C-alpha positions in Angstrom: 84.0 115.8 72.4 84.6 112.6 74.2 84.1 109.4 73.2 83.2 106.3 74.7 87.3 105.0 75.3 88.4 108.0 75.9 86.0 108.3 79.3 86.0 104.8 80.3 90.7 105.5 80.4 89.8 109.1 81.9 87.9 107.0 84.6 90.3 104.2 84.6 92.7 106.4 85.4 90.9 108.6 88.1 90.7 104.8 89.4 94.0 103.8 89.8 95.3 107.3 90.9 93.0 106.9 94.2 94.1 102.9 94.1 97.2 103.9 94.4 97.4 107.2 97.2 95.6 103.9 99.5 98.8 102.4 99.0 100.8 104.7 99.4 98.9 105.7 102.8 99.2 102.2 103.7 102.5 101.5 103.1 103.4 104.4 105.1 100.7 104.0 107.9 102.4 100.3 108.3 106.0 101.2 108.5 105.5 103.4 111.0 103.3 101.2 112.9 106.3 98.0 112.5 108.9 100.7 112.9 110.1 100.3 116.8 111.6 103.7 116.4 109.4 106.6 115.3 109.6 107.4 111.9 109.0 111.7 112.1 111.5 112.3 115.1 113.6 110.7 113.7 113.6 112.4 110.3 112.2 115.5 111.8 114.6 115.8 114.7 117.1 113.9 114.9 117.9 115.0 111.3 118.3 110.9 109.8 119.8 111.2 106.7 119.9 107.8 105.9 116.7 106.5 106.5 115.4 110.4 105.1 117.4 108.8 101.7 116.0 105.3 103.0 112.1 106.6 103.0 112.4 108.9 99.5 113.2 105.7 97.6 110.5 103.6 98.7 108.0 106.7 97.7 110.0 106.9 94.0 109.7 102.7 93.7 106.6 102.7 94.8 105.7 106.2 92.7 107.1 104.3 89.0 105.8 101.2 90.5 101.4 103.0 90.4 102.6 105.5 87.1 103.0 101.9 84.8 99.9 100.8 85.8 98.6 103.5 85.2 99.3 104.3 81.5 
């Protein structure tokens, strides 16, 4: 059913995905701790669209980099 090479690539895909998620979590924690204001409060309560767009852009950029590493 699976060849040895296919199984190896599948395992590597899961490893890279896990590392990518850890990078996401670490980045978000870094931004939340490093910002002089509450990022969650600014986006949710104050509806700061500029901050939401900035955070979304960074997340998309990280996603592209992680996806390129997986493929």
